[in-house]
C-alpha positions as semicolon CSV with decimal commas, in nm:
position;residue;x (nm);y (nm);z (nm)
1;X;5,665;6,587;3,291
2;X;5,360;6,532;3,073
3;X;5,441;6,400;2,726
4;X;5,341;6,613;2,431
5;X;5,053;6,475;2,221
6;X;5,128;6,269;1,912
7;X;4,901;6,219;1,616
8;X;4,812;5,847;1,637
9;X;4,812;5,817;1,258
10;X;5,172;5,937;1,251
11;X;5,269;5,698;1,528
12;X;5,101;5,409;1,345
13;X;5,333;5,413;1,046
14;X;5,689;5,282;1,034
15;X;6,023;5,462;1,035
16;X;6,168;5,554;0,692
17;X;6,314;5,223;0,566
18;X;6,621;5,366;0,390
19;X;6,714;5,565;0,700
20;X;6,668;5,256;0,915
21;X;6,897;5,055;0,688
22;X;7,162;5,327;0,700
23;X;7,172;5,291;1,077
24;X;7,276;4,928;1,031
25;X;7,611;5,045;0,889
26;X;7,674;5,348;1,110
27;X;7,939;5,193;1,333
28;X;8,060;4,919;1,099
29;X;8,418;4,918;0,968
30;X;8,438;4,730;0,639
31;X;8,754;4,541;0,540
32;X;8,977;4,714;0,287
33;X;8,949;4,416;0,053
34;X;8,571;4,401;0,091
35;X;8,427;4,755;0,077
36;X;8,057;4,816;0,119
37;X;7,828;4,745;-0,176
38;X;7,522;4,960;-0,115
39;X;7,218;4,839;-0,308
40;X;6,963;4,978;-0,064
41;X;6,848;5,297;-0,236
42;X;6,738;5,375;-0,590
43;X;6,886;5,721;-0,625
44;X;7,172;5,836;-0,850
45;X;7,485;5,916;-0,654
46;X;7,669;6,090;-0,939
47;X;7,627;6,460;-1,019
48;X;7,427;6,575;-1,322
49;X;7,630;6,600;-1,645
50;X;7,864;6,898;-1,664
51;X;7,657;7,085;-1,924
52;X;7,351;7,071;-1,699
53;X;7,550;7,191;-1,399
54;X;7,680;7,481;-1,608
55;X;7,325;7,569;-1,711
56;X;7,226;7,565;-1,344
57;X;7,516;7,794;-1,255
58;X;7,422;8,041;-1,528
59;X;7,063;8,045;-1,407
60;X;7,170;8,095;-1,047
61;X;7,384;8,394;-1,143
62;X;7,188;8,551;-1,425
63;X;6,819;8,466;-1,383
64;X;6,654;8,670;-1,104
65;X;6,340;8,455;-1,121
66;X;6,544;8,157;-1,001
67;X;6,544;8,302;-0,648
68;X;6,181;8,413;-0,622
69;X;5,848;8,255;-0,551
70;X;5,690;8,121;-0,866
71;X;5,356;7,979;-0,972
72;X;5,224;7,717;-0,731
73;X;5,177;7,462;-1,010
74;X;5,516;7,534;-1,165
75;X;5,679;7,732;-1,443
76;X;5,479;7,774;-1,761
77;X;5,772;7,681;-1,984
78;X;5,834;7,349;-1,807
79;X;5,464;7,261;-1,801
80;X;5,440;7,331;-2,172
81;X;5,747;7,122;-2,250
82;X;5,613;6,825;-2,056
83;X;5,276;6,853;-2,229
84;X;5,442;6,865;-2,571
85;X;5,691;6,583;-2,517
86;X;5,451;6,353;-2,334
87;X;5,181;6,403;-2,601
88;X;5,430;6,290;-2,864
89;X;5,572;6,006;-2,655
90;X;5,235;5,858;-2,561
91;X;5,041;5,941;-2,878
92;X;4,788;6,152;-2,693
93;X;4,678;6,507;-2,628
94;X;4,795;6,680;-2,310
95;X;4,752;7,053;-2,245
96;X;4,995;7,255;-2,030
97;X;4,706;7,333;-1,795
98;X;4,686;6,959;-1,720
99;X;5,046;6,951;-1,593
100;X;5,157;7,040;-1,242
101;X;5,512;7,056;-1,105
102;X;5,592;6,938;-0,753
103;X;5,883;6,907;-0,511
104;X;5,965;6,557;-0,625
105;X;5,737;6,270;-0,720
106;X;5,668;6,179;-0,357
107;X;5,506;6,519;-0,313
108;X;5,308;6,464;-0,631
109;X;5,168;6,145;-0,480
110;X;5,090;6,308;-0,146
111;X;4,928;6,608;-0,313
112;X;4,700;6,415;-0,542
113;X;4,613;6,163;-0,274
114;X;4,518;6,446;-0,038
115;X;4,254;6,546;-0,292
116;X;4,120;6,192;-0,327
117;X;4,108;6,023;0,012
118;X;4,063;6,112;0,376
119;X;4,051;5,929;0,707
120;X;3,848;5,611;0,678
121;X;3,874;5,587;0,300
122;X;4,055;5,304;0,121
123;X;4,322;5,290;-0,149
124;X;4,437;4,973;-0,326
125;X;4,815;4,918;-0,351
126;X;4,968;4,611;-0,519
127;X;5,223;4,425;-0,310
128;X;5,515;4,444;-0,286
129;X;5,446;4,817;-0,256
130;X;5,657;5,133;-0,256
131;X;5,687;5,200;0,116
132;X;5,649;5,581;0,097
133;X;5,306;5,538;-0,062
134;X;5,201;5,320;0,230
135;X;5,349;5,564;0,483
136;X;5,155;5,862;0,346
137;X;4,827;5,672;0,352
138;X;4,894;5,565;0,711
139;X;4,966;5,922;0,815
140;X;4,636;6,039;0,668
141;X;4,429;5,766;0,831
142;X;4,357;5,612;0,491
143;X;4,331;5,233;0,487
144;X;4,575;5,064;0,251
145;X;4,420;4,759;0,087
146;X;4,697;4,523;-0,033
147;X;4,659;4,361;-0,373
148;X;4,881;4,052;-0,390
149;X;5,054;4,014;-0,726
150;X;5,182;3,656;-0,709
151;X;5,508;3,516;-0,850
152;X;5,508;3,734;-1,165
153;X;5,454;4,059;-0,968
154;X;5,192;4,177;-1,221
155;X;4,864;4,287;-1,057
156;X;4,539;4,147;-1,192
157;X;4,242;4,381;-1,247
158;X;3,993;4,106;-1,159
159;X;4,161;4,057;-0,822
160;X;4,157;4,433;-0,763
161;X;3,786;4,452;-0,844
162;X;3,711;4,203;-0,567
163;X;3,875;4,441;-0,319
164;X;3,667;4,746;-0,410
165;X;3,424;4,867;-0,144
166;X;3,213;5,182;-0,108
167;X;3,513;5,339;0,069
168;X;3,760;5,276;-0,216
169;X;3,889;5,596;-0,376
170;X;4,186;5,497;-0,592
171;X;4,412;5,226;-0,731
172;X;4,786;5,302;-0,740
173;X;5,027;5,135;-0,982
174;X;5,402;5,187;-1,026
175;X;5,555;5,091;-1,363
176;X;5,839;5,010;-1,409
177;X;5,779;4,888;-1,060
178;X;5,946;4,985;-0,735
179;X;6,039;4,750;-0,571
180;X;5,967;4,473;-0,821
181;X;6,133;4,613;-1,133
182;X;5,869;4,463;-1,362
183;X;5,722;4,659;-1,652
184;X;5,343;4,638;-1,653
185;X;5,201;4,535;-1,993
186;X;5,001;4,802;-2,177
187;X;4,694;4,580;-2,172
188;X;4,718;4,550;-1,792
189;X;4,722;4,928;-1,751
190;X;4,433;4,964;-1,996
191;X;4,230;4,708;-1,802
192;X;4,293;4,893;-1,477
193;X;4,188;5,218;-1,647
194;X;3,864;5,055;-1,758
195;X;3,803;4,921;-1,406
196;X;3,867;5,259;-1,245
197;X;3,638;5,435;-1,493
198;X;3,359;5,182;-1,446
199;X;3,373;5,207;-1,066
200;X;3,426;5,584;-1,042
201;X;3,780;5,558;-0,903
202;X;4,108;5,729;-0,980
203;X;4,386;5,528;-1,141
204;X;4,724;5,670;-1,037
205;X;5,024;5,544;-1,235
206;X;5,364;5,642;-1,096
207;X;5,613;5,636;-1,384
208;X;5,919;5,759;-1,198
209;X;6,134;5,509;-1,388
210;X;5,980;5,552;-1,734
211;X;6,311;5,668;-1,882
212;X;6,461;5,324;-1,808
213;X;6,172;5,117;-1,944
214;X;6,308;4,871;-2,201
215;X;6,017;4,961;-2,430
216;X;6,101;5,331;-2,430
217;X;6,376;5,476;-2,648
218;X;6,325;5,852;-2,641
219;X;6,022;6,059;-2,735
220;X;5,993;5,887;-3,073
221;X;6,044;5,535;-2,939
222;X;5,807;5,264;-2,824
223;X;5,545;5,367;-2,571
224;X;5,475;5,163;-2,258
225;X;5,098;5,226;-2,268
226;X;4,823;5,404;-2,460
227;X;4,640;5,563;-2,168
228;X;4,693;5,917;-2,296
229;X;4,568;5,818;-2,641
230;X;4,220;5,787;-2,490
231;X;4,054;6,127;-2,555
232;X;3,880;6,098;-2,216
233;X;4,194;5,998;-2,022
234;X;4,154;6,279;-1,768
235;X;3,829;6,142;-1,626
236;X;4,007;5,864;-1,438
237;X;4,384;5,860;-1,507
238;X;4,653;6,050;-1,312
239;X;5,020;6,024;-1,415
240;X;5,316;6,090;-1,181
241;X;5,680;6,145;-1,280
242;X;6,018;6,233;-1,129
243;X;6,311;6,420;-1,285
244;X;6,546;6,288;-1,016
245;X;6,650;5,972;-1,195
246;X;6,683;6,077;-1,561
247;X;6,889;6,392;-1,495
248;X;7,037;6,309;-1,152
249;X;6,845;6,593;-0,987
250;X;6,764;6,416;-0,661
251;X;6,868;6,709;-0,442
252;X;6,669;6,962;-0,645
253;X;6,336;6,786;-0,585
254;X;6,145;6,817;-0,912
255;X;5,847;6,599;-0,996
256;X;5,534;6,629;-1,205
257;X;5,178;6,513;-1,231
258;X;4,940;6,510;-1,525
259;X;4,572;6,518;-1,441
260;X;4,249;6,699;-1,519
261;X;4,241;7,075;-1,468
262;X;3,974;7,025;-1,204
263;X;4,200;6,789;-1,010
264;X;4,497;7,028;-1,037
265;X;4,285;7,310;-0,899
266;X;4,244;7,102;-0,582
267;X;4,610;6,999;-0,584
268;X;4,706;7,366;-0,596
269;X;4,550;7,416;-0,252
270;X;4,773;7,147;-0,105
271;X;5,090;7,270;-0,274
272;X;5,035;7,633;-0,179
273;X;4,996;7,529;0,182
274;X;5,294;7,292;0,194
275;X;5,562;7,444;-0,030
276;X;5,412;7,756;-0,197
277;X;5,596;7,671;-0,519
278;X;5,840;7,411;-0,652
279;X;6,214;7,473;-0,653
280;X;6,291;7,727;-0,926
281;X;6,647;7,612;-1,003
282;X;6,532;7,253;-1,016
283;X;6,262;7,342;-1,266
284;X;6,513;7,530;-1,482
285;X;6,741;7,226;-1,474
286;X;6,457;6,989;-1,564
287;X;6,356;7,203;-1,861
288;X;6,716;7,230;-1,983
289;X;6,754;6,855;-1,953
290;X;6,436;6,787;-2,149
291;X;6,549;7,016;-2,429
292;X;6,917;6,914;-2,447
293;X;6,984;6,571;-2,297
294;X;6,775;6,326;-2,500
295;X;7,079;6,139;-2,631
296;X;7,252;6,148;-2,293
297;X;6,945;5,991;-2,127
298;X;6,941;5,726;-2,400
299;X;7,296;5,637;-2,299
300;X;7,195;5,619;-1,934
301;X;6,907;5,389;-2,027
302;X;7,138;5,162;-2,227
303;X;7,370;5,134;-1,927
304;X;7,083;5,050;-1,689
305;X;6,956;4,787;-1,932
306;X;7,307;4,637;-1,948
307;X;7,307;4,614;-1,568
308;X;6,962;4,457;-1,582
309;X;7,097;4,186;-1,814
310;X;7,388;4,127;-1,576
311;X;7,146;4,087;-1,285
312;X;6,925;3,844;-1,479
313;X;7,221;3,635;-1,591
314;X;7,374;3,635;-1,243
315;X;7,064;3,503;-1,074
316;X;7,045;3,231;-1,336
317;X;7,366;3,087;-1,190
318;X;7,317;3,161;-0,817
319;X;7,198;2,844;-0,639
320;X;6,885;2,874;-0,429
321;X;6,800;3,233;-0,508
322;X;6,495;3,312;-0,724
323;X;6,458;3,626;-0,936
324;X;6,096;3,743;-0,913
325;X;6,128;4,066;-1,112
326;X;6,399;4,279;-1,270
327;X;6,394;4,611;-1,453
328;X;6,468;4,981;-1,433
329;X;6,664;5,018;-1,106
330;X;6,556;4,703;-0,923
331;X;6,580;4,329;-0,885
332;X;6,330;4,173;-0,648
333;X;6,434;3,829;-0,530
334;X;6,352;3,537;-0,304
335;X;6,638;3,418;-0,082
336;X;6,707;3,052;0,005
337;X;6,780;3,081;0,378
338;X;6,569;2,978;0,677
339;X;6,606;3,315;0,851
340;X;6,380;3,614;0,794
341;X;6,485;3,867;0,530
342;X;6,534;4,124;0,809
343;X;6,790;3,902;0,982
344;X;6,951;3,819;0,649
345;X;6,981;4,187;0,558
346;X;7,163;4,259;0,884
347;X;7,387;3,953;0,838
348;X;7,478;4,062;0,486
349;X;7,622;4,385;0,628
350;X;7,866;4,204;0,854
351;X;7,945;3,890;0,655
352;X;7,939;4,022;0,297
353;X;7,965;4,403;0,328
354;X;7,637;4,436;0,137
355;X;7,347;4,665;0,229
356;X;7,011;4,575;0,076
357;X;6,653;4,607;0,195
358;X;6,441;4,317;0,323
359;X;6,106;4,236;0,168
360;X;5,934;4,307;0,499
361;X;5,970;4,676;0,413
362;X;5,754;4,628;0,103
363;X;5,480;4,399;0,234
364;X;5,209;4,409;0,501
365;X;5,346;4,318;0,843
366;X;5,155;3,989;0,852
367;X;5,252;3,881;0,499
368;X;5,486;3,578;0,509
369;X;5,623;3,661;0,163
370;X;5,816;3,958;0,294
371;X;6,033;3,737;0,510
372;X;6,152;3,547;0,202
373;X;6,216;3,846;-0,026
374;X;6,483;4,112;-0,080
375;X;6,509;4,423;-0,299
376;X;6,835;4,496;-0,480
377;X;6,871;4,850;-0,619
378;X;7,141;4,796;-0,880
379;X;7,148;5,135;-1,052
380;X;7,457;5,251;-0,862
381;X;7,678;4,949;-0,923
382;X;7,831;4,882;-1,264
383;X;7,851;4,543;-1,434
384;X;8,182;4,446;-1,263
385;X;8,028;4,554;-0,931
386;X;7,728;4,331;-1,001
387;X;7,969;4,045;-1,060
388;X;8,130;4,111;-0,722
389;X;7,786;4,121;-0,559
390;X;7,709;3,774;-0,693
391;X;8,047;3,645;-0,580
392;X;7,973;3,757;-0,225
393;X;7,617;3,619;-0,229
394;X;7,747;3,282;-0,355
395;X;7,985;3,258;-0,059
396;X;7,723;3,339;0,204
397;X;7,672;3,053;0,448
398;X;7,322;2,953;0,563
399;X;7,196;3,153;0,859
């Protein structure tokens, strides 16, 4: 039998890392006194708060529009709310027409990148990178140009400038960072904006974890950057966001992008072809959350920051391990063992009942750093659970 054809760009990228890690525990029975600690994925596992679930139920029963096709770029009321709240939060001016709603932030990235780069073009990603960004670029035949960030995990604009070629189309930043956890300084983001503007590139900043930034305390709190305060922000800056983390809406798939109207007109072509419109119930939930859950989100942020402190303190007492970055949902660390991080990750499952992702999933295949690094997604373990994690790591024998 002749094999069916396969797009070589699709074949060239790797399997979804989280799904691969889940296969490591498929047939494993964990001891009753040592249940699995899963720090592999940065997604809330709890349901949205009861009031939000009740609002969703009311919409499902009483709002006919919740079950129909809607506008390709999203509901007008949600777009307007984002424009209003983000303008206040960032000290800038954003119009509803500059906001688009997507089926999650991953789709926002894919959609905007589809308008920017095609096969043979180049996009700069700092390393360690968010693996889904790399996967999408691979699948489109776009060359990913890695930008090493060094021990502090903060990318340097001067280093990025040396990587720009005539084929470069965009620079992508994630802050607070996935997988590194670090919060990029405002001056770093401004310098990247200036570089992108000077070289005619797009600067994409994924702020999926903005609600858990230690500098942010609600719409009237400290702002992590001033990019939107620039009256000409839309000429080079594109902002991405996810509602999954703040309101626990992972299954409803609601994300957003803020960009120029001209860019969104091109994005609309992609979205109409792929999904026609974003999930209506998810959009209703996101709007209700924005209008009613400010204090609740502040409590969630305080809890995440408490877990961040527990992670930082724990690594200060764990011999051999080195904390490279910590914030939002993640700690990114260097392990002390001779074995590769891939082998260590598999050993942790069986010897410590811990599932975490190896740094090889966040680095180029040839990068030696990935074999020394691990990502710990701590958002789904409380402070006592973090203490137990450190107890198990401290007892791990050399490989």
